[in-house]
PyMOL Python script that loads the backbone (N, CA, C, O; Angstrom):
from pymol import cmd

cmd.read_pdbstr("""\
ATOM      1  N   MET A   1     -13.705  15.639   8.378  1.00  0.00           N
ATOM      2  CA  MET A   1     -12.136  15.949   9.288  1.00  0.00           C
ATOM      3  C   MET A   1     -11.823  14.287   8.726  1.00  0.00           C
ATOM      4  O   MET A   1     -10.995  14.000   7.862  1.00  0.00           O
ATOM      5  N   LYS A   2     -12.597  13.437   9.363  1.00  0.00           N
ATOM      6  CA  LYS A   2     -11.824  12.214   9.647  1.00  0.00           C
ATOM      7  C   LYS A   2     -11.297  11.870   8.101  1.00  0.00           C
ATOM      8  O   LYS A   2     -10.122  11.615   7.841  1.00  0.00           O
ATOM      9  N   GLN A   3     -12.592  11.918   6.931  1.00  0.00           N
ATOM     10  CA  GLN A   3     -12.231  11.628   5.388  1.00  0.00           C
ATOM     11  C   GLN A   3     -10.809  12.114   5.087  1.00  0.00           C
ATOM     12  O   GLN A   3      -9.915  11.424   4.597  1.00  0.00           O
ATOM     13  N   TYR A   4     -10.737  13.250   5.407  1.00  0.00           N
ATOM     14  CA  TYR A   4      -9.572  14.489   4.943  1.00  0.00           C
ATOM     15  C   TYR A   4      -8.375  14.150   5.997  1.00  0.00           C
ATOM     16  O   TYR A   4      -7.346  14.818   5.901  1.00  0.00           O
ATOM     17  N   LEU A   5      -8.430  13.548   6.595  1.00  0.00           N
ATOM     18  CA  LEU A   5      -7.163  12.932   7.515  1.00  0.00           C
ATOM     19  C   LEU A   5      -6.783  11.489   6.740  1.00  0.00           C
ATOM     20  O   LEU A   5      -5.653  11.122   6.416  1.00  0.00           O
ATOM     21  N   TRP A   6      -8.102  10.747   6.528  1.00  0.00           N
ATOM     22  CA  TRP A   6      -7.259   9.468   6.043  1.00  0.00           C
ATOM     23  C   TRP A   6      -6.988   9.899   4.038  1.00  0.00           C
ATOM     24  O   TRP A   6      -6.481   9.004   3.363  1.00  0.00           O
ATOM     25  N   ASN A   7      -7.344  11.151   3.381  1.00  0.00           N
ATOM     26  CA  ASN A   7      -7.050  10.776   2.439  1.00  0.00           C
ATOM     27  C   ASN A   7      -5.057  11.459   2.705  1.00  0.00           C
ATOM     28  O   ASN A   7      -4.084  11.089   2.047  1.00  0.00           O
ATOM     29  N   VAL A   8      -5.066  12.100   3.423  1.00  0.00           N
ATOM     30  CA  VAL A   8      -3.363  13.087   3.955  1.00  0.00           C
ATOM     31  C   VAL A   8      -2.324  11.610   4.163  1.00  0.00           C
ATOM     32  O   VAL A   8      -1.121  11.440   3.965  1.00  0.00           O
ATOM     33  N   PHE A   9      -3.651  10.490   4.756  1.00  0.00           N
ATOM     34  CA  PHE A   9      -2.263   9.048   5.065  1.00  0.00           C
ATOM     35  C   PHE A   9      -2.233   9.086   3.756  1.00  0.00           C
ATOM     36  O   PHE A   9      -1.619   9.804   2.966  1.00  0.00           O
ATOM     37  N   SER A  10      -2.857   8.358   3.647  1.00  0.00           N
ATOM     38  CA  SER A  10      -2.996   7.697   1.971  1.00  0.00           C
ATOM     39  C   SER A  10      -2.107   8.248   0.423  1.00  0.00           C
ATOM     40  O   SER A  10      -1.697   7.597  -0.537  1.00  0.00           O
ATOM     41  N   GLY A  11      -2.069   9.555   0.702  1.00  0.00           N
ATOM     42  CA  GLY A  11      -1.272  10.755   0.006  1.00  0.00           C
ATOM     43  C   GLY A  11       0.043   9.935   0.413  1.00  0.00           C
ATOM     44  O   GLY A  11       0.484   9.153  -0.430  1.00  0.00           O
ATOM     45  N   LEU A  12       0.518  10.022   1.302  1.00  0.00           N
ATOM     46  CA  LEU A  12       2.022   9.968   2.301  1.00  0.00           C
ATOM     47  C   LEU A  12       1.912   8.794   2.035  1.00  0.00           C
ATOM     48  O   LEU A  12       2.920   8.369   1.470  1.00  0.00           O
ATOM     49  N   SER A  13       1.128   8.051   2.184  1.00  0.00           N
ATOM     50  CA  SER A  13       1.762   6.375   1.620  1.00  0.00           C
ATOM     51  C   SER A  13       2.178   6.391   0.548  1.00  0.00           C
ATOM     52  O   SER A  13       3.389   6.193   0.648  1.00  0.00           O
ATOM     53  N   PHE A  14       1.869   6.528  -0.603  1.00  0.00           N
ATOM     54  CA  PHE A  14       2.710   6.547  -2.286  1.00  0.00           C
ATOM     55  C   PHE A  14       3.631   7.725  -2.017  1.00  0.00           C
ATOM     56  O   PHE A  14       4.226   7.816  -3.091  1.00  0.00           O
ATOM     57  N   PHE A  15       4.068   8.603  -1.290  1.00  0.00           N
ATOM     58  CA  PHE A  15       4.893   9.475  -1.519  1.00  0.00           C
ATOM     59  C   PHE A  15       5.879   8.775  -0.991  1.00  0.00           C
ATOM     60  O   PHE A  15       7.041   8.725  -1.393  1.00  0.00           O
ATOM     61  N   ILE A  16       5.305   8.116   0.112  1.00  0.00           N
ATOM     62  CA  ILE A  16       6.803   6.921   0.510  1.00  0.00           C
ATOM     63  C   ILE A  16       7.247   5.851   0.233  1.00  0.00           C
ATOM     64  O   ILE A  16       8.309   5.235   0.327  1.00  0.00           O
ATOM     65  N   ASN A  17       6.037   5.689  -0.210  1.00  0.00           N
ATOM     66  CA  ASN A  17       6.362   3.830  -1.322  1.00  0.00           C
ATOM     67  C   ASN A  17       8.035   4.681  -2.680  1.00  0.00           C
ATOM     68  O   ASN A  17       9.121   4.330  -3.140  1.00  0.00           O
ATOM     69  N   SER A  18       7.088   5.884  -2.698  1.00  0.00           N
ATOM     70  CA  SER A  18       7.829   6.229  -3.964  1.00  0.00           C
ATOM     71  C   SER A  18       9.228   6.773  -3.683  1.00  0.00           C
ATOM     72  O   SER A  18      10.137   6.752  -4.513  1.00  0.00           O
ATOM     73  N   LEU A  19       9.340   7.329  -2.275  1.00  0.00           N
ATOM     74  CA  LEU A  19      10.387   7.784  -2.291  1.00  0.00           C
ATOM     75  C   LEU A  19      11.590   6.334  -1.907  1.00  0.00           C
ATOM     76  O   LEU A  19      12.820   6.338  -1.966  1.00  0.00           O
ATOM     77  N   GLY A  20      10.704   5.285  -1.545  1.00  0.00           N
ATOM     78  CA  GLY A  20      11.787   3.899  -1.636  1.00  0.00           C
ATOM     79  C   GLY A  20      12.135   3.571  -2.671  1.00  0.00           C
ATOM     80  O   GLY A  20      13.135   2.861  -2.563  1.00  0.00           O
ATOM     81  N   GLY A  21      11.684   3.783  -4.161  1.00  0.00           N
ATOM     82  CA  GLY A  21      11.734   3.202  -5.262  1.00  0.00           C
ATOM     83  C   GLY A  21      10.190   2.601  -5.607  1.00  0.00           C
ATOM     84  O   GLY A  21       9.936   2.561  -6.811  1.00  0.00           O
ATOM     85  N   GLY A  22       9.651   2.361  -5.139  1.00  0.00           N
ATOM     86  CA  GLY A  22       8.518   1.750  -5.251  1.00  0.00           C
ATOM     87  C   GLY A  22       7.640   2.712  -6.668  1.00  0.00           C
ATOM     88  O   GLY A  22       8.074   3.646  -7.342  1.00  0.00           O
ATOM     89  N   SER A  23       6.813   2.280  -6.700  1.00  0.00           N
ATOM     90  CA  SER A  23       5.935   2.792  -8.117  1.00  0.00           C
ATOM     91  C   SER A  23       4.920   3.419  -7.298  1.00  0.00           C
ATOM     92  O   SER A  23       4.246   2.871  -6.426  1.00  0.00           O
ATOM     93  N   PRO A  24       4.871   5.008  -7.789  1.00  0.00           N
ATOM     94  CA  PRO A  24       4.073   6.130  -7.091  1.00  0.00           C
ATOM     95  C   PRO A  24       2.302   5.664  -6.961  1.00  0.00           C
ATOM     96  O   PRO A  24       1.707   6.425  -6.198  1.00  0.00           O
ATOM     97  N   TYR A  25       1.564   4.750  -7.472  1.00  0.00           N
ATOM     98  CA  TYR A  25       0.982   4.576  -8.023  1.00  0.00           C
ATOM     99  C   TYR A  25      -0.386   3.402  -7.148  1.00  0.00           C
ATOM    100  O   TYR A  25      -1.546   3.011  -7.281  1.00  0.00           O
ATOM    101  N   GLU A  26       1.033   3.264  -6.095  1.00  0.00           N
ATOM    102  CA  GLU A  26       1.131   1.580  -5.018  1.00  0.00           C
ATOM    103  C   GLU A  26       1.163   2.331  -3.578  1.00  0.00           C
ATOM    104  O   GLU A  26       2.093   3.089  -3.302  1.00  0.00           O
ATOM    105  N   THR A  27       0.267   2.119  -2.821  1.00  0.00           N
ATOM    106  CA  THR A  27       1.003   2.460  -1.045  1.00  0.00           C
ATOM    107  C   THR A  27       1.657   1.528  -0.282  1.00  0.00           C
ATOM    108  O   THR A  27       1.389   0.334  -0.147  1.00  0.00           O
ATOM    109  N   PHE A  28       2.616   2.235   0.248  1.00  0.00           N
ATOM    110  CA  PHE A  28       3.600   1.319   0.915  1.00  0.00           C
ATOM    111  C   PHE A  28       3.001   0.183   1.232  1.00  0.00           C
ATOM    112  O   PHE A  28       3.595  -0.810   0.811  1.00  0.00           O
ATOM    113  N   CYS A  29       1.641  -0.098   2.069  1.00  0.00           N
ATOM    114  CA  CYS A  29       1.344  -1.087   2.633  1.00  0.00           C
ATOM    115  C   CYS A  29       1.469  -2.476   1.584  1.00  0.00           C
ATOM    116  O   CYS A  29       1.966  -3.588   1.758  1.00  0.00           O
ATOM    117  N   SER A  30       0.698  -1.771   0.308  1.00  0.00           N
ATOM    118  CA  SER A  30       0.565  -3.459  -0.517  1.00  0.00           C
ATOM    119  C   SER A  30       1.792  -3.404  -1.614  1.00  0.00           C
ATOM    120  O   SER A  30       1.613  -4.088  -2.621  1.00  0.00           O
ATOM    121  N   THR A  31       3.064  -2.633  -1.517  1.00  0.00           N
ATOM    122  CA  THR A  31       4.421  -2.858  -1.876  1.00  0.00           C
ATOM    123  C   THR A  31       4.923  -3.886  -0.286  1.00  0.00           C
ATOM    124  O   THR A  31       5.661  -4.868  -0.364  1.00  0.00           O
ATOM    125  N   GLN A  32       4.501  -3.521   0.648  1.00  0.00           N
ATOM    126  CA  GLN A  32       5.161  -4.801   1.827  1.00  0.00           C
ATOM    127  C   GLN A  32       3.991  -6.092   1.522  1.00  0.00           C
ATOM    128  O   GLN A  32       3.682  -7.180   2.007  1.00  0.00           O
ATOM    129  N   TYR A  33       3.717  -5.490   0.764  1.00  0.00           N
ATOM    130  CA  TYR A  33       2.669  -7.253   0.820  1.00  0.00           C
ATOM    131  C   TYR A  33       2.817  -8.002   0.045  1.00  0.00           C
ATOM    132  O   TYR A  33       2.536  -9.198   0.114  1.00  0.00           O
ATOM    133  N   ARG A  34       3.441  -7.235  -1.119  1.00  0.00           N
ATOM    134  CA  ARG A  34       3.844  -7.776  -2.211  1.00  0.00           C
ATOM    135  C   ARG A  34       4.372  -8.104  -2.599  1.00  0.00           C
ATOM    136  O   ARG A  34       4.421  -8.699  -3.676  1.00  0.00           O
ATOM    137  N   ARG A  35       5.746  -7.579  -1.064  1.00  0.00           N
ATOM    138  CA  ARG A  35       7.269  -8.526  -1.081  1.00  0.00           C
ATOM    139  C   ARG A  35       6.939  -9.541   0.059  1.00  0.00           C
ATOM    140  O   ARG A  35       7.818 -10.382   0.249  1.00  0.00           O
ATOM    141  N   LYS A  36       5.925  -9.608   0.785  1.00  0.00           N
ATOM    142  CA  LYS A  36       5.530 -10.420   1.474  1.00  0.00           C
ATOM    143  C   LYS A  36       5.629 -12.052   0.797  1.00  0.00           C
ATOM    144  O   LYS A  36       6.291 -13.082   0.927  1.00  0.00           O
ATOM    145  N   LYS A  37       4.388 -11.452  -0.074  1.00  0.00           N
ATOM    146  CA  LYS A  37       4.316 -12.868  -1.287  1.00  0.00           C
ATOM    147  C   LYS A  37       5.206 -12.844  -2.485  1.00  0.00           C
ATOM    148  O   LYS A  37       4.894 -13.018  -3.663  1.00  0.00           O
ATOM    149  N   ALA A  38       6.311 -12.607  -1.987  1.00  0.00           N
ATOM    150  CA  ALA A  38       7.975 -13.278  -2.598  1.00  0.00           C
ATOM    151  C   ALA A  38       8.531 -13.811  -1.956  1.00  0.00           C
ATOM    152  O   ALA A  38       9.344 -14.530  -2.537  1.00  0.00           O
ATOM    153  N   GLY A  39       8.555 -13.886  -0.627  1.00  0.00           N
ATOM    154  CA  GLY A  39       9.132 -14.135   0.236  1.00  0.00           C
ATOM    155  C   GLY A  39      10.767 -13.277   0.586  1.00  0.00           C
ATOM    156  O   GLY A  39      11.933 -13.573   0.846  1.00  0.00           O
ATOM    157  N   LYS A  40       9.812 -11.940   0.362  1.00  0.00           N
ATOM    158  CA  LYS A  40      11.752 -10.946   0.444  1.00  0.00           C
ATOM    159  C   LYS A  40      10.796 -10.107   2.117  1.00  0.00           C
ATOM    160  O   LYS A  40       9.600 -10.091   2.409  1.00  0.00           O
ATOM    161  N   ILE A  41      12.076  -9.509   2.873  1.00  0.00           N
ATOM    162  CA  ILE A  41      11.642  -8.675   3.637  1.00  0.00           C
ATOM    163  C   ILE A  41      10.895  -7.640   3.720  1.00  0.00           C
ATOM    164  O   ILE A  41      11.028  -6.520   3.228  1.00  0.00           O
ATOM    165  N   ASN A  42       9.704  -8.303   4.700  1.00  0.00           N
ATOM    166  CA  ASN A  42       8.327  -6.896   4.201  1.00  0.00           C
ATOM    167  C   ASN A  42       8.433  -6.658   6.177  1.00  0.00           C
ATOM    168  O   ASN A  42       9.231  -7.136   6.984  1.00  0.00           O
ATOM    169  N   ILE A  43       7.227  -5.707   6.374  1.00  0.00           N
ATOM    170  CA  ILE A  43       6.675  -5.276   7.826  1.00  0.00           C
ATOM    171  C   ILE A  43       5.469  -5.329   7.872  1.00  0.00           C
ATOM    172  O   ILE A  43       4.800  -4.947   8.832  1.00  0.00           O
ATOM    173  N   VAL A  44       5.016  -5.830   6.794  1.00  0.00           N
ATOM    174  CA  VAL A  44       3.139  -6.308   6.674  1.00  0.00           C
ATOM    175  C   VAL A  44       3.023  -6.504   8.160  1.00  0.00           C
ATOM    176  O   VAL A  44       2.466  -5.558   8.716  1.00  0.00           O
ATOM    177  N   ARG A  45       3.421  -7.533   8.989  1.00  0.00           N
ATOM    178  CA  ARG A  45       3.084  -7.845  10.252  1.00  0.00           C
ATOM    179  C   ARG A  45       2.870  -6.901  11.348  1.00  0.00           C
ATOM    180  O   ARG A  45       2.209  -7.063  12.373  1.00  0.00           O
ATOM    181  N   ALA A  46       3.658  -5.717  10.889  1.00  0.00           N
ATOM    182  CA  ALA A  46       3.596  -4.626  12.350  1.00  0.00           C
ATOM    183  C   ALA A  46       3.112  -3.272  11.523  1.00  0.00           C
ATOM    184  O   ALA A  46       2.824  -2.186  12.027  1.00  0.00           O
ATOM    185  N   LEU A  47       3.105  -3.497  10.632  1.00  0.00           N
ATOM    186  CA  LEU A  47       1.498  -2.596   9.763  1.00  0.00           C
ATOM    187  C   LEU A  47       0.412  -2.772  10.039  1.00  0.00           C
ATOM    188  O   LEU A  47      -0.529  -1.988  10.167  1.00  0.00           O
ATOM    189  N   ASP A  48       0.514  -4.116  10.173  1.00  0.00           N
ATOM    190  CA  ASP A  48      -1.102  -4.644  10.064  1.00  0.00           C
ATOM    191  C   ASP A  48      -1.266  -4.508  11.679  1.00  0.00           C
ATOM    192  O   ASP A  48      -2.201  -3.728  11.864  1.00  0.00           O
ATOM    193  N   PHE A  49      -0.678  -5.000  13.051  1.00  0.00           N
ATOM    194  CA  PHE A  49      -0.478  -4.660  14.076  1.00  0.00           C
ATOM    195  C   PHE A  49      -1.262  -3.220  14.509  1.00  0.00           C
ATOM    196  O   PHE A  49      -2.333  -2.988  15.069  1.00  0.00           O
ATOM    197  N   PHE A  50      -0.086  -2.304  13.916  1.00  0.00           N
ATOM    198  CA  PHE A  50      -1.050  -0.725  13.972  1.00  0.00           C
ATOM    199  C   PHE A  50      -2.024  -0.580  13.334  1.00  0.00           C
ATOM    200  O   PHE A  50      -2.906  -0.104  14.049  1.00  0.00           O
ATOM    201  N   ILE A  51      -2.473  -0.806  11.937  1.00  0.00           N
ATOM    202  CA  ILE A  51      -3.107  -0.053  11.297  1.00  0.00           C
ATOM    203  C   ILE A  51      -4.953  -0.804  11.449  1.00  0.00           C
ATOM    204  O   ILE A  51      -6.052  -0.250  11.464  1.00  0.00           O
ATOM    205  N   GLY A  52      -4.513  -2.332  11.540  1.00  0.00           N
ATOM    206  CA  GLY A  52      -5.578  -3.132  11.355  1.00  0.00           C
ATOM    207  C   GLY A  52      -5.223  -4.580  10.548  1.00  0.00           C
ATOM    208  O   GLY A  52      -4.774  -4.888   9.445  1.00  0.00           O
ATOM    209  N   LYS A  53      -5.513  -5.010  11.294  1.00  0.00           N
ATOM    210  CA  LYS A  53      -5.886  -6.765  10.218  1.00  0.00           C
ATOM    211  C   LYS A  53      -6.379  -6.630   9.032  1.00  0.00           C
ATOM    212  O   LYS A  53      -7.501  -6.345   8.612  1.00  0.00           O
ATOM    213  N   ASP A  54      -4.786  -7.024   8.259  1.00  0.00           N
ATOM    214  CA  ASP A  54      -5.193  -7.398   7.140  1.00  0.00           C
ATOM    215  C   ASP A  54      -5.305  -6.124   6.281  1.00  0.00           C
ATOM    216  O   ASP A  54      -6.105  -6.028   5.351  1.00  0.00           O
ATOM    217  N   HIS A  55      -4.447  -5.150   6.654  1.00  0.00           N
ATOM    218  CA  HIS A  55      -4.831  -3.981   6.258  1.00  0.00           C
ATOM    219  C   HIS A  55      -4.131  -3.816   4.757  1.00  0.00           C
ATOM    220  O   HIS A  55      -4.719  -3.216   3.857  1.00  0.00           O
ATOM    221  N   CYS A  56      -2.727  -4.448   4.566  1.00  0.00           N
ATOM    222  CA  CYS A  56      -1.596  -4.678   3.723  1.00  0.00           C
ATOM    223  C   CYS A  56      -2.431  -5.453   2.360  1.00  0.00           C
ATOM    224  O   CYS A  56      -2.645  -5.232   1.168  1.00  0.00           O
ATOM    225  N   LEU A  57      -2.760  -6.592   3.503  1.00  0.00           N
ATOM    226  CA  LEU A  57      -3.882  -7.286   1.787  1.00  0.00           C
ATOM    227  C   LEU A  57      -4.877  -6.388   1.610  1.00  0.00           C
ATOM    228  O   LEU A  57      -4.825  -6.128   0.408  1.00  0.00           O
ATOM    229  N   ILE A  58      -5.739  -5.769   2.089  1.00  0.00           N
ATOM    230  CA  ILE A  58      -6.541  -4.862   1.521  1.00  0.00           C
ATOM    231  C   ILE A  58      -5.907  -4.049   0.470  1.00  0.00           C
ATOM    232  O   ILE A  58      -6.158  -4.183  -0.727  1.00  0.00           O
ATOM    233  N   CYS A  59      -5.232  -3.360   0.872  1.00  0.00           N
ATOM    234  CA  CYS A  59      -4.409  -2.128  -0.128  1.00  0.00           C
ATOM    235  C   CYS A  59      -3.900  -2.980  -0.961  1.00  0.00           C
ATOM    236  O   CYS A  59      -4.079  -2.513  -2.086  1.00  0.00           O
ATOM    237  N   HIS A  60      -3.351  -4.001  -1.024  1.00  0.00           N
ATOM    238  CA  HIS A  60      -2.574  -4.886  -2.165  1.00  0.00           C
ATOM    239  C   HIS A  60      -4.323  -5.579  -3.212  1.00  0.00           C
ATOM    240  O   HIS A  60      -4.288  -5.736  -4.432  1.00  0.00           O
ATOM    241  N   VAL A  61      -5.198  -5.774  -2.635  1.00  0.00           N
ATOM    242  CA  VAL A  61      -6.226  -6.068  -3.508  1.00  0.00           C
ATOM    243  C   VAL A  61      -6.754  -4.645  -4.329  1.00  0.00           C
ATOM    244  O   VAL A  61      -6.902  -4.521  -5.545  1.00  0.00           O
ATOM    245  N   ASN A  62      -6.994  -3.586  -3.227  1.00  0.00           N
ATOM    246  CA  ASN A  62      -7.393  -2.600  -3.924  1.00  0.00           C
ATOM    247  C   ASN A  62      -6.214  -2.230  -5.165  1.00  0.00           C
ATOM    248  O   ASN A  62      -6.672  -2.147  -6.304  1.00  0.00           O
ATOM    249  N   THR A  63      -4.979  -2.045  -5.017  1.00  0.00           N
ATOM    250  CA  THR A  63      -4.171  -1.614  -6.042  1.00  0.00           C
ATOM    251  C   THR A  63      -4.520  -2.658  -7.392  1.00  0.00           C
ATOM    252  O   THR A  63      -4.931  -2.230  -8.470  1.00  0.00           O
ATOM    253  N   GLN A  64      -4.350  -3.624  -7.190  1.00  0.00           N
ATOM    254  CA  GLN A  64      -4.872  -4.996  -8.294  1.00  0.00           C
ATOM    255  C   GLN A  64      -6.423  -4.705  -8.898  1.00  0.00           C
ATOM    256  O   GLN A  64      -6.601  -5.103 -10.049  1.00  0.00           O
ATOM    257  N   ILE A  65      -7.283  -4.207  -8.390  1.00  0.00           N
ATOM    258  CA  ILE A  65      -8.617  -3.787  -8.820  1.00  0.00           C
ATOM    259  C   ILE A  65      -8.202  -2.183  -9.685  1.00  0.00           C
ATOM    260  O   ILE A  65      -8.733  -2.022 -10.783  1.00  0.00           O
ATOM    261  N   ARG A  66      -7.281  -1.080  -9.157  1.00  0.00           N
ATOM    262  CA  ARG A  66      -7.566  -0.346  -9.769  1.00  0.00           C
ATOM    263  C   ARG A  66      -6.312   0.229 -11.112  1.00  0.00           C
ATOM    264  O   ARG A  66      -6.141   1.296 -11.702  1.00  0.00           O
ATOM    265  N   LYS A  67      -5.557  -1.291 -11.150  1.00  0.00           N
ATOM    266  CA  LYS A  67      -4.970  -2.023 -12.397  1.00  0.00           C
ATOM    267  C   LYS A  67      -5.757  -2.165 -13.711  1.00  0.00           C
ATOM    268  O   LYS A  67      -5.777  -1.413 -14.685  1.00  0.00           O
ATOM    269  N   GLU A  68      -6.790  -4.029 -13.350  1.00  0.00           N
ATOM    270  CA  GLU A  68      -7.277  -4.216 -13.950  1.00  0.00           C
ATOM    271  C   GLU A  68      -8.719  -2.572 -14.614  1.00  0.00           C
ATOM    272  O   GLU A  68      -9.382  -2.556 -15.651  1.00  0.00           O
ATOM    273  N   VAL A  69      -8.677  -1.643 -13.630  1.00  0.00           N
ATOM    274  CA  VAL A  69      -9.922  -1.160 -14.442  1.00  0.00           C
ATOM    275  C   VAL A  69      -9.093   0.045 -15.100  1.00  0.00           C
ATOM    276  O   VAL A  69      -9.897   0.800 -15.647  1.00  0.00           O
ATOM    277  N   GLY A  70      -7.830   0.478 -15.236  1.00  0.00           N
ATOM    278  CA  GLY A  70      -6.826   1.377 -16.223  1.00  0.00           C
ATOM    279  C   GLY A  70      -6.121   2.319 -15.799  1.00  0.00           C
ATOM    280  O   GLY A  70      -5.443   3.034 -16.537  1.00  0.00           O
ATOM    281  N   TYR A  71      -6.222   2.474 -14.097  1.00  0.00           N
ATOM    282  CA  TYR A  71      -5.476   3.158 -13.171  1.00  0.00           C
ATOM    283  C   TYR A  71      -4.051   2.748 -13.374  1.00  0.00           C
ATOM    284  O   TYR A  71      -3.810   1.648 -12.879  1.00  0.00           O
ATOM    285  N   LYS A  72      -2.604   3.583 -14.224  1.00  0.00           N
ATOM    286  CA  LYS A  72      -1.258   3.040 -14.335  1.00  0.00           C
ATOM    287  C   LYS A  72      -0.686   2.738 -12.602  1.00  0.00           C
ATOM    288  O   LYS A  72      -0.886   3.246 -11.498  1.00  0.00           O
ATOM    289  N   ASN A  73       0.035   1.721 -13.115  1.00  0.00           N
ATOM    290  CA  ASN A  73       0.448   1.069 -12.403  1.00  0.00           C
ATOM    291  C   ASN A  73       2.090   0.758 -12.437  1.00  0.00           C
ATOM    292  O   ASN A  73       2.245   0.753 -13.658  1.00  0.00           O
ATOM    293  N   ASP A  74       2.953   0.587 -12.074  1.00  0.00           N
ATOM    294  CA  ASP A  74       4.009   0.115 -13.192  1.00  0.00           C
ATOM    295  C   ASP A  74       4.522  -0.787 -12.100  1.00  0.00           C
ATOM    296  O   ASP A  74       5.473  -1.538 -12.316  1.00  0.00           O
TER     297      ASP A  74
END
""", "prot")
cmd.dss("prot")
cmd.show_as("cartoon", "prot")
cmd.util.cbc("prot")
cmd.orient("prot")
């Protein structure tokens, strides 16, 4: 059940990111971390506080790995 809920949460993250104009192949947390690296307004600190330390960084790294192995990433 825990894995199922995590999958639902992940799907929701992709959906929210695409609603906000981001890539449908990137999670909301990954987008926020990318914004932080670019010096733009972001909510990385809040997300990491509630979800877990360095969660956004980990999501960003996972997105980059998926991009390298051939998953579509706009």
